[in-house]
C-alpha positions as CSV (number, residue, x, y, z in Angstrom):
1,M,1.6,-46.8,17.9
2,P,0.8,-46.2,13.7
3,P,-2.7,-47.7,12.7
4,L,-2.2,-51.4,11.5
5,F,-4.0,-50.4,8.5
6,T,-2.5,-48.5,5.6
7,V,-2.1,-48.5,1.5
8,R,0.9,-48.0,0.6
9,P,1.0,-45.4,-2.0
10,L,2.1,-45.5,-5.8
11,P,5.9,-44.4,-5.9
12,A,6.3,-40.6,-7.5
13,L,8.2,-42.4,-10.8
14,A,5.0,-44.6,-11.2
15,R,2.0,-41.7,-10.6
16,R,4.0,-39.8,-13.1
17,L,4.2,-42.5,-15.8
18,L,0.4,-43.1,-15.3
19,F,-0.5,-39.7,-15.7
20,L,1.5,-39.3,-19.0
21,L,-0.2,-42.5,-20.3
22,A,-3.8,-41.4,-19.1
23,C,-2.9,-37.8,-21.0
24,A,-1.5,-39.4,-24.3
25,G,-4.9,-41.7,-23.9
26,L,-2.8,-45.2,-23.5
27,L,-4.7,-45.6,-20.5
28,T,-8.4,-45.7,-19.9
29,A,-10.3,-45.3,-16.7
30,P,-10.5,-49.7,-16.5
31,H,-6.9,-50.1,-16.8
32,A,-6.1,-47.2,-14.7
33,R,-8.4,-48.9,-11.8
34,A,-6.6,-51.9,-12.4
35,A,-3.4,-50.4,-11.4
36,A,-4.7,-49.7,-8.2
37,S,-6.7,-53.2,-7.7
38,A,-7.5,-56.7,-8.9
39,A,-9.8,-59.5,-9.3
40,F,-10.7,-60.5,-5.6
41,T,-8.8,-63.7,-5.4
42,I,-8.3,-65.7,-1.8
43,E,-4.8,-66.4,-1.1
44,P,-4.9,-69.4,1.3
45,R,-1.7,-69.6,3.6
46,L,-1.6,-72.9,5.3
47,L,0.3,-73.2,8.9
48,G,0.0,-76.2,11.6
49,R,0.1,-79.7,10.5
50,T,0.7,-80.8,7.4
51,L,-2.2,-81.5,4.4
52,N,-1.7,-83.7,1.9
53,A,-2.1,-83.2,-1.9
54,A,-5.5,-84.0,-2.0
55,Q,-6.2,-82.1,1.1
56,R,-4.5,-79.2,0.0
57,A,-6.1,-78.8,-3.9
58,T,-9.5,-79.5,-1.8
59,V,-8.3,-76.0,0.0
60,Q,-7.6,-74.1,-3.1
61,E,-10.7,-75.3,-4.7
62,A,-12.6,-73.7,-2.1
63,A,-11.1,-70.6,-2.3
64,A,-11.3,-70.4,-6.2
65,R,-15.2,-71.1,-5.8
66,V,-15.5,-68.3,-2.8
67,S,-13.9,-66.0,-4.9
68,A,-15.6,-66.3,-7.8
69,L,-18.5,-65.3,-5.6
70,I,-17.3,-61.8,-5.6
71,A,-17.1,-59.4,-8.0
72,S,-15.9,-56.5,-6.5
73,P,-12.4,-56.2,-6.9
74,F,-9.6,-56.6,-4.0
75,V,-7.8,-52.8,-3.5
76,P,-4.2,-53.8,-1.8
77,V,-3.7,-53.3,1.6
78,R,-0.9,-52.8,4.1
79,L,-0.6,-55.5,6.6
80,D,1.5,-54.8,9.8
81,A,0.6,-56.9,12.8
82,P,2.8,-58.4,15.7
83,A,2.8,-62.3,15.5
84,G,-0.6,-63.8,16.8
85,D,-2.2,-60.5,16.4
86,C,-5.5,-62.3,15.4
87,D,-5.2,-65.8,16.0
88,Q,-2.2,-68.0,18.1
89,G,0.0,-69.1,15.6
90,L,-0.1,-66.5,12.8
91,P,3.2,-65.2,11.7
92,R,3.9,-61.3,11.9
93,L,2.9,-58.9,8.9
94,R,4.6,-56.8,7.6
95,E,3.4,-56.8,3.9
96,T,0.9,-55.3,1.1
97,A,-1.8,-57.7,0.3
98,R,-2.6,-57.9,-3.0
99,Q,-5.4,-61.3,-2.4
100,F,-7.3,-61.5,0.2
101,V,-5.2,-63.7,3.1
102,V,-6.5,-66.8,4.9
103,F,-4.1,-68.3,7.3
104,V,-5.5,-71.7,7.2
105,I,-4.2,-73.0,10.4
106,V,-4.3,-77.4,11.1
107,K,-4.4,-78.1,14.5
108,N,-6.5,-80.5,17.0
109,L,-9.5,-79.0,18.2
110,E,-12.6,-80.2,20.0
111,D,-14.0,-83.5,18.8
112,D,-17.4,-82.1,17.6
113,L,-15.6,-79.3,15.5
114,Y,-14.8,-79.2,11.8
115,A,-13.0,-75.9,11.7
116,T,-14.0,-72.6,12.5
117,G,-13.4,-68.7,10.8
118,M,-13.3,-65.5,11.5
119,P,-11.8,-62.2,9.9
120,C,-8.9,-60.3,11.0
121,D,-9.2,-56.5,10.8
122,L,-11.4,-54.3,9.0
123,R,-10.7,-51.6,6.5
124,D,-11.9,-48.2,7.5
125,G,-14.8,-46.6,5.7
126,S,-15.9,-49.8,4.2
127,F,-15.6,-52.2,7.1
128,L,-14.4,-54.9,5.2
129,P,-12.0,-57.7,6.1
130,M,-8.2,-57.1,5.0
131,Y,-7.3,-60.9,6.0
132,G,-8.8,-63.7,7.8
133,T,-8.0,-67.0,9.4
134,I,-9.5,-70.4,9.5
135,E,-8.4,-73.0,12.4
136,L,-9.2,-76.7,10.9
137,N,-9.5,-79.3,13.0
138,S,-6.5,-82.3,12.7
139,D,-8.0,-84.8,14.3
140,G,-10.0,-87.1,11.9
141,L,-9.4,-84.6,8.9
142,N,-7.9,-88.0,6.9
143,D,-11.3,-89.5,7.4
144,L,-13.3,-86.9,5.9
145,P,-14.5,-86.9,2.5
146,R,-13.3,-84.8,0.2
147,A,-16.9,-83.5,-0.1
148,D,-17.2,-82.6,3.6
149,L,-13.7,-81.1,3.4
150,L,-14.9,-79.1,0.2
151,D,-18.5,-77.6,2.2
152,T,-16.1,-76.9,5.0
153,M,-13.6,-74.4,4.0
154,I,-16.3,-72.8,1.9
155,H,-18.3,-72.2,4.9
156,E,-15.2,-71.3,6.5
157,F,-13.6,-69.1,3.9
158,L,-17.6,-67.1,3.5
159,H,-16.9,-66.4,7.8
160,T,-13.6,-64.7,7.3
161,L,-15.5,-62.7,4.5
162,G,-17.7,-61.2,7.2
163,V,-20.6,-63.1,6.7
164,G,-22.2,-64.4,9.8
165,T,-19.1,-62.9,11.6
166,L,-19.7,-59.3,10.8
167,W,-23.7,-59.4,11.4
168,E,-23.8,-57.2,15.1
169,A,-22.4,-53.7,15.6
170,E,-20.0,-55.2,18.2
171,Y,-17.5,-56.6,15.5
172,R,-17.4,-53.9,13.3
173,V,-14.9,-51.7,14.5
174,S,-12.4,-50.8,11.6
175,V,-8.5,-51.3,12.0
176,S,-8.4,-47.1,13.4
177,G,-11.1,-47.7,15.9
178,D,-14.0,-46.2,14.0
179,P,-17.2,-48.1,15.1
180,D,-19.7,-48.5,12.1
181,G,-22.7,-49.1,14.2
182,R,-24.6,-50.9,12.2
183,T,-26.6,-54.5,13.0
184,F,-27.9,-56.7,10.8
185,V,-29.6,-58.9,13.9
186,R,-32.9,-58.5,15.1
187,R,-34.5,-60.2,18.1
188,V,-37.9,-60.5,18.7
189,G,-39.1,-62.4,21.7
190,R,-36.5,-65.4,21.9
191,Q,-35.8,-65.5,17.9
192,L,-33.1,-63.5,16.2
193,Y,-33.7,-62.5,12.8
194,Y,-31.2,-61.1,9.9
195,T,-32.4,-57.5,8.7
196,G,-30.3,-57.2,6.5
197,P,-31.9,-55.5,2.9
198,R,-30.7,-57.5,0.3
199,A,-30.4,-61.0,2.2
200,L,-34.0,-60.3,3.4
201,A,-35.1,-59.3,-0.2
202,A,-33.6,-62.6,-1.3
203,Y,-35.3,-64.4,1.6
204,R,-39.1,-62.8,0.4
205,A,-38.2,-64.1,-2.8
206,L,-38.1,-67.7,-2.2
207,G,-41.4,-67.5,-0.3
208,G,-39.7,-66.5,3.2
209,R,-42.4,-64.6,5.2
210,E,-41.2,-63.9,8.7
211,V,-40.0,-60.6,9.7
212,G,-36.3,-61.7,8.9
213,V,-34.8,-64.2,8.0
214,P,-34.2,-66.8,11.5
215,L,-31.1,-67.1,12.4
216,D,-29.4,-69.8,15.2
217,P,-29.3,-68.3,18.7
218,D,-25.3,-67.7,18.2
219,A,-26.8,-65.0,15.8
220,G,-23.9,-66.2,13.0
221,H,-26.0,-68.8,10.7
222,W,-28.9,-69.4,9.1
223,A,-31.4,-71.4,12.2
224,G,-31.2,-74.7,10.4
225,D,-35.0,-75.9,10.5
226,A,-35.7,-72.8,8.5
227,V,-33.3,-73.3,5.7
228,C,-32.0,-76.8,6.3
229,S,-29.0,-77.3,3.9
230,E,-27.8,-74.0,2.7
231,I,-24.1,-73.8,3.1
232,L,-24.3,-71.2,6.0
233,S,-26.6,-73.3,8.1
234,G,-26.5,-74.0,11.1
235,S,-27.5,-77.5,10.3
236,A,-25.4,-77.8,7.0
237,G,-22.7,-80.1,8.7
238,E,-25.7,-82.7,9.2
239,F,-26.4,-82.9,5.3
240,T,-22.8,-84.5,4.2
241,G,-21.3,-86.4,1.8
242,R,-22.2,-83.2,-0.4
243,V,-21.0,-79.2,-1.1
244,N,-24.6,-77.6,0.2
245,P,-25.5,-74.6,-1.9
246,V,-24.4,-71.3,-1.7
247,S,-28.1,-69.8,-2.5
248,P,-29.4,-66.0,-2.7
249,L,-29.7,-65.5,1.0
250,T,-26.1,-65.6,1.5
251,L,-25.1,-63.4,-1.3
252,G,-27.6,-61.1,-0.2
253,A,-25.6,-61.3,3.2
254,L,-22.1,-60.5,0.8
255,E,-23.8,-57.5,-0.5
256,D,-25.2,-56.2,2.4
257,L,-21.8,-56.3,3.7
258,G,-20.6,-53.9,0.6
259,Y,-19.2,-56.6,-1.6
260,R,-20.8,-56.9,-5.3
261,V,-21.6,-60.3,-6.4
262,N,-21.6,-62.7,-9.1
263,R,-25.0,-64.7,-9.1
264,A,-24.0,-66.7,-11.7
265,A,-21.7,-68.5,-9.4
266,G,-24.2,-69.0,-7.0
267,A,-26.6,-72.6,-6.9
268,P,-30.7,-73.3,-7.3
269,F,-32.3,-73.3,-3.6
270,R,-35.2,-73.6,-2.0
271,L,-36.8,-73.2,1.5
272,P,-37.8,-76.3,2.9
273,T,-41.6,-76.6,3.0
274,G,-43.1,-76.1,6.4
275,R,-39.9,-76.2,7.5
276,S,-39.7,-80.1,7.2
277,C,-36.2,-80.6,5.6
278,A,-37.1,-84.3,4.0
279,T,-38.9,-81.6,1.6
280,Q,-35.5,-80.1,0.4
281,V,-33.1,-82.8,0.7
282,T,-34.2,-86.3,-0.4
283,P,-31.5,-89.2,0.7
284,K,-30.5,-91.4,-1.1
285,P,-32.2,-94.9,-0.4
286,G,-30.6,-97.5,1.1
287,A,-27.3,-95.5,1.4
288,P,-24.2,-97.3,3.3
289,Q,-23.4,-96.2,6.5
290,A,-19.7,-97.0,7.2
291,R,-18.6,-98.1,10.3
292,P,-15.2,-98.9,11.2
293,P,-14.5,-102.0,13.2
294,A,-12.6,-99.9,16.1
295,G,-15.1,-97.1,16.1
296,F,-14.8,-93.7,14.5
297,S,-11.8,-92.3,15.4
298,S,-13.9,-88.5,15.7
299,C,-17.3,-87.3,16.3
300,A,-16.7,-85.5,13.1
301,A,-15.5,-88.4,11.5
302,A,-18.9,-89.9,12.3
303,R,-21.0,-87.2,10.8
304,A,-19.3,-87.4,7.8
305,A,-20.4,-91.3,7.4
306,G,-23.9,-90.1,8.3
307,A,-24.1,-91.8,11.5
308,T,-27.0,-91.1,13.4
309,L,-25.5,-89.5,16.5
310,P,-25.1,-90.5,19.9
311,L,-23.5,-93.6,19.1
312,R,-24.5,-95.7,21.7
313,R,-22.6,-98.3,23.6
314,G,-22.4,-101.2,21.7
315,Q,-23.1,-99.8,18.6
316,P,-21.2,-100.0,15.6
317,G,-18.9,-97.4,15.3
318,Y,-18.7,-96.5,19.0
319,R,-15.6,-95.9,20.6
320,P,-14.8,-95.1,24.7
321,E,-12.6,-92.1,23.6
322,L,-15.2,-90.4,22.1
323,D,-17.6,-90.9,25.4
324,G,-16.1,-88.3,27.6
325,D,-18.3,-88.6,30.5
326,R,-18.2,-92.5,30.3
327,D,-22.4,-92.6,30.2
328,G,-22.5,-94.9,27.0
329,L,-22.9,-92.2,24.7
330,A,-20.3,-90.8,22.3
331,C,-20.4,-87.3,20.5
332,E,-23.9,-86.6,22.1
333,N,-22.9,-83.0,22.4
334,R,-23.2,-81.6,18.9
335,P,-22.5,-78.2,17.2
């Protein structure tokens, strides 16, 4: 079977025209490169349940924000894969992608899950993703405020680029089957650390003093108690009603993967003092916590409203359907 990744060459006539233009001095080096690549742009393609106009606009905004982080161009790539090759529900692919395509599949997932994102197929040589996929939980989606949907989609688009998903050698295998062998994760005792040089340098500049950037047990997110509200924090879902910052840590992780980044598109960030998130994020005093009379439609909606989980039987917002084991505690198993 032919490899899934190929770069379609320019037709002979086009190559001849570019050669003549270059010889005549009408095509400068930057213009010559532009003929083969373009600014990095994420192209979301929606599948599954239909999003409303506001939700579609939010997904597009998240894609634009993450695209703005990448300064390196996108080199067109040939996508050739059978239906469902990377994720169930994906169509047959046979095209030359001139933007980074991410399929956003809107479907019913587990109660406690907003979304999941991952890259699909890695380029030979650079080991950068060729395209990606995100599964977005339709359950409770209409109760999710715009800021939380935007935050979720930025988080997942970063996963499709490889942040948190291409940090270990076992996942770094190109479409032709060549292994990269690099890993950015190191275990010291029971703790996992990220050790990629660019993100580690950013961590040091922020005042971090551990051997690496502490990671959550899944090895795909910054440890929640070490960074608190950063966009790729394992605890980012607990900081709702806002778009969490894309810090120099995540920009450094993108550089470690091989991207050039636009640092001006990042956000100001500081590490919590003494691992206390209260020193990093100050909640608004007296902020209301909405409690639907019939209970929250999902655990994601409860978290988005700032509810303290688990919800107890008799407490506003509790709903029996969210209490799977009927022990009087709803949404007790959080990711």
